[in-house]
N, C-alpha and C positions, 0 to 999 in steps of 0.2 A: 055796768059801772066799771067792771074790770077792764074791758077793752078801751075805755076812755083813758084810764090810768096808763095802760100800756102804750097807747098812742101818744099821750103827753110825754111819757118817759122817752119814747123814740124821738119825738120832736125835739126835746131838750138835748138829747145826745147829738142830734143833727146840728142844732144851733151851736153847741160847744165845739163840734168838729169844724163847722164853718168859721167860727171865731178864731180857732186855732190856725186854720189855713190863712185867714186874712192877716193875722198877726205876723205870720211868716212872710207873706208878700210885702207887708208894710216894712218889716225889718230889712228885707232884701232891697227894697226900693230906697229906704232911708240910707243904707250904706252906699248905694250907687250915687244918690244925690250928694252925700257928703264928700265922696271921692270927686265928683264933678265940681263941687264948690271949691275943694282944695286946689284942683287944677286951675280953675278960673281965677282964684285968688293968688296964684303963683306959689302955692305950697308944693314943694318937690316931693312926690310920692315914690320916685325912683331911687332905690337905695344906692345905686351907683353914682347918682348925681347927674347922669346924662353926659358925663365928660367923655368925649370920644377917645381921649388918650388913656382912660382908665382901662387896665387889662381885664377887669371884671365886668365892664359894660358890654351889653349884648350889641352886636352889630346886625340889627334887624335889616333885612332887605325891604325897602319901601319903594313905592312908585317913584317918588321924587328923587331918592338918592341912587337908585340903580335901574329900575325897570323902565322908566321913561327913556333913558338913553338907549337901552336895548331895543325897545320898540321903535324909537325914532330911526335907528340905524338899520334894523332888519325888517320892519313891517309897515311903517307909516306911508311909505311910497305907494303902496297898493291899498292900504286900509285907512283912508282919511275922509274928510268931509266931502271933497269933490270926486273922490274915486273910492267908494266903499265896496271893494271887490267882495263878492258873495254876501253883500249886505253887512259886512263887518267893518267897524271903525275901531281903530286903536290909537287915535290921535289925542284922546283926552283920558284922564283917570277914570271918569265915569264909564266910558265905553270899554276901556281895558278891564275895569272891574267886572262888568257884565260878562264879558267873554271868558275871563279867568274863572269867575265864580261858576259859570255853567260847565266848566271842564273842557271846553272847546280849545282854549289857548294851548294848554299843555298837550292835549291829545294831538293837535295838528303839528305842534313843534317837535313831537317825538315820533310822528308817523313816518316810517321808513319808505312806504310805497308811494306816498304823496306828501312829501315834506313841505313844511312852511318854515322859512321862505322857500320858494321854488328852486332856488340855487342850491339847496341842500340843507340837511339838518344843521342846526346851530351847535357850537361846541358844548361839550358836557358841562363846562363851568357856567355857561349862560343858562342852560336847562336847569342846573342846580340852583341858580339865583331865582329863576322863575318859580321853581318848585318851592323854595324856601318862602318866597313872597306869598304864594297861595297858602301854604301850610300855616303861615303865621297870621293869616287873616286878611290878606290883600290890602295892606295898609297904604295910605296915601303918603304920609310923611311921619 
C-alpha cells in the first residue's frame, strides 16, 4: 500500500508541474497573440510612434529600406533567377534571408582572399549595414 501512495504522490507532483508549464506557455502565447491583435487593429505599440523624424526612433536597417539597394547594386547581376552563380540568388527577400541567415552572405562579403563582389570588398559602411540587418533579425520592412 505504501508504494501506491508514493506513486500517487509522484504522479500528482508531475501533473502539477505539467499544469504549471502549460500555464506558462499559454501565458506567453496569449501575450504574443494580444500583441499581434494590437498590431492588426492599428494599435501603435512602438513608444516612438514610428516617426522617422523622431530623434529617439530607431533607424533599423531592413531589406526594403537599405539592403535591397545594396544587393541590387553589388550582387544581383550575378545572383538572380536567370544566373544564380554558385546556386545563390539574392534577388528577393526570401533568398537574401536564407543566405544571410546561414552566415554565407557576411562571410563572403568580408572574405579578403575571395571577396564578393569579385571587384573587391564592399565599403565598411555597407558591411556595417548588412551586419546590423543580420544582428537585428534580418527584417523585411
